N, C-alpha and C positions, 0 to 999 in steps of 0.2 A: 504179648504187649498190646495195650489198648490202642485202637486206631484213633489218631488225632483228627479232629474236625477243623476244617477251614470254613469260616463263616463271614460272608460279606454282610454289611449293615446298610440299610437304607434309612437315613434320617430324613423324614418327610415334613415339609412345611408348606402350607398353602398348596398342597397337591403336587409339589415338586421335590425331588431329592436335592438336599443341600449339604454342604460340608464347611466347617469352620476350623478354627484353632483355639484350643482351651475353651471350647463351647461357645466361642464368640466369632464375629465376623463371618456370618454365613454367606456362602456363595452358591448360586444355582448350578446344578450339575446335569440333571436329566429327568426324564419321565420315570416314575417308579416302576410302571409296568414293563417298559422296554428294558430297564436294567435288570429287573427280576427275571425276565425271560432269558436274557443273556447269561446271567449267573447260573440259572437252572440247567442250561444246556452246556455250560463250560466248566463243570467240575466242582461247583460249590456243594458242600455237604448239607448245609442248611442255609436259611435266610432269616435275617432279623429285620423287622419293619417297625420303626419308631415314629410315631406322630409327635415330634419333639416339642411342640408348643401347646399341646392339648392341656397338660396340667397347669402350665403357667397361665393360659388363657381361660382356665376353668370351664372347659367344654368337653363334649364327647369326641372320641376319636373318629376321624373321617372313614366311614365304612364303605363308601362307594369305590374309592381307590383301592381299599384293602381287598374288596371282593374281586376286582380286576386282577390284582396281583396273585391272589390265592388260586384263581382259575387258570392262571398262566403257567404256574410252576409245578414241578413234580418232585420237590424236595420239601422236608419239614419247614414249617413257617412259624416263627415266634413273633408275636405282635405286642407292642406296648405303647403307652401314651394315654393319659387320662383314664387309667383303670382304677376306679375308686370303689366299685361295688360288685357284688356277684352278678348283677344284671349286665355290667360292663363285660365281665368274663363271658357270660352267655352270648352276648351280642357279637363279640369278636370271634368266638369259637364257631358260631353259626355262619360267620362270613368266610370261614375256611381256615382259620388259624389252628395249628396243632398244639401250640403252647402259648400261654399268656404271660407277659412280663409286667410285673408290678413294681413301682418305685415310690413315687410320692404318695400314692394311695395307701401303701402299706405303712408309710411313716405316720400318716394321719390316723390310720386304723390298723394296728398290727394284727388284729383278729381276722382281717381280710384274708391273710395267707392261710390260716388254719381252716377258715370256712370254705375257701376255694379248694384246698387240698382234700377236704372231706367230701365235697360235692363232685369234683372232677378228677381227683387223683393227684398225688404228689408230682407225677411226671409231667403234669400239665401246668404246674405253677413255677414260674421263674422269678426269682428275686433279683432285680437289677439295682445296683448300688453305684451312685456317683460319688467318688472319693477324692478328696483333696487334702494335702498336708496343711495344717494350721498349727503353727508353733511346735512343729515336730510330731504332731499327733495326726493320725488318719481320721478325718472327719467326714461324716455323711452330709451331702448336699442334696437339696430338694429343688423341685420346679426347674428341671433342666439345668441344674448346676448354678442356679441364681441365689439360692438361699442356704446358708450354713445352719444346719439343725443343731450343731454342737454335740451331736451323738458320736460316740466312738464307733468307727466303721467295723472293726473286728467283732466287737460285742453285738452290734446290730445284725451282722451277717450270721453269727452263731445263733442268735434268737430266731432269725428267719428260718434257719435249718430246723431248729426245734419245733417251730410252728408248722412245718410241713413243706417248705419250698424244696422242690426236687432238683433245682439247678440254681447256680449263682452266676450272674454276669457282673464282673467288676470293671467299671469304667473309671480310668484314671484321668481326672481333669488336668492334672499336672502335665501329663504326656499327650493328651488328646490333640491329634492333628499336627504334632511337632515333628513326627517321623524320625525320632532319634532312638526308637526302641521301646519295648514294653516296660512297664514299671515293675521290674523284677522283685524289688524289695517288698513292695506292697502285696504283690501277687503271691509271693512265698508265704507271707503272714496269713493271708486269707486261706490259701490252699492247706496250710497246716492246721487251720482252725476248724475246718468242716470235713465231712465225709461224703458230700454230694459233689457232682461234677461242677467244676469251676471253668468259666470262660473268661479269657483275658481280653480286655478291650482298651484301646488307647495307646498310640505311639508307634504302630508299625510303619516302617518306611522302606523296608527291603525284605527280600527273602531271608537274609541273614538274621533279621530280627526275630522271625519265627523259629529259625534254627536255634538261636540263643534261648528263646523262651522254653522250648521243649527240652533242651539240654539242661538248662538251669533248674527247671521244675519238671522232672520227668513224668510225674503223675497228674499234671494239669491236663484238662480234657480238650480244650479248643482255643484257637486264636481267632479273634474277630477283628476286622478292619474295614475301612471305608475308602478313604482317599486313594490309597495306592491301587486299589482295584478299580474304582470309578474312573480314574484318569489314565488307566492303562500302564501305570508304572511297573506293575507286576501282574502277570496273569496267574489265575489260580492253578492252571495246568502246569505252568513253569515252576511255580512255587512248590507244588507237590512233587515234581520231579527232583527239585533240589533237596526237599526233605527226605525223599527216598534215598538219594545219594548219600545222605548223612545218617542213614539207618534209623530214620524216624518213620514210623508206620502210618501211612495215610491211604485212603481209598483213591485209586487212580481211575 
């Protein structure tokens, strides 16, 4: 059975980790470097670092903080925010990222995924997709969830896989920060549509939510969360012990 990954996410704005609800109402949490160090030492399988306003503000990702984080941790690091060109991939990888997450940049230029996959390998390219229901349809949103592209999310994710994305992160705007559980309906649809690893993001509020995720979608690869880890509501070690008790395979 595949080992499930538990991944904390650092949403970084102006050099600080922040968290909101439904992508809005951002509140200050902590220093990215301190949190990254804590998670690296306390059971996280990987870490995701998003510069969440880089695309909206049309600027490059903050590399000074990223370098600090990369030098601090000893687990794989995925980095996203303002990734629009191969030069952005190169810069972020040179700062210490293991994988690069592209979202709005791929919407603007779908060829970016295939170009990056050819240059750096599929395993390095992560397609991150912000999804929200609009009139019963799963729609892709850009610029940190601010802009409805009108694109069908499932079709876009399938195209991303065809273009060479080696992993998909699905962020549910509907459940983000609400802490009532992952968006199982949407995640099932995505997981059935692709053959690359899928990471579920948005909605985790308890250990039970992760148990439900992995039971409902046995072949999904990972669960990602922010608030419950940042505010100490659930520790990663405690979560993994609960998952083990429920016969879900995790690295302790």
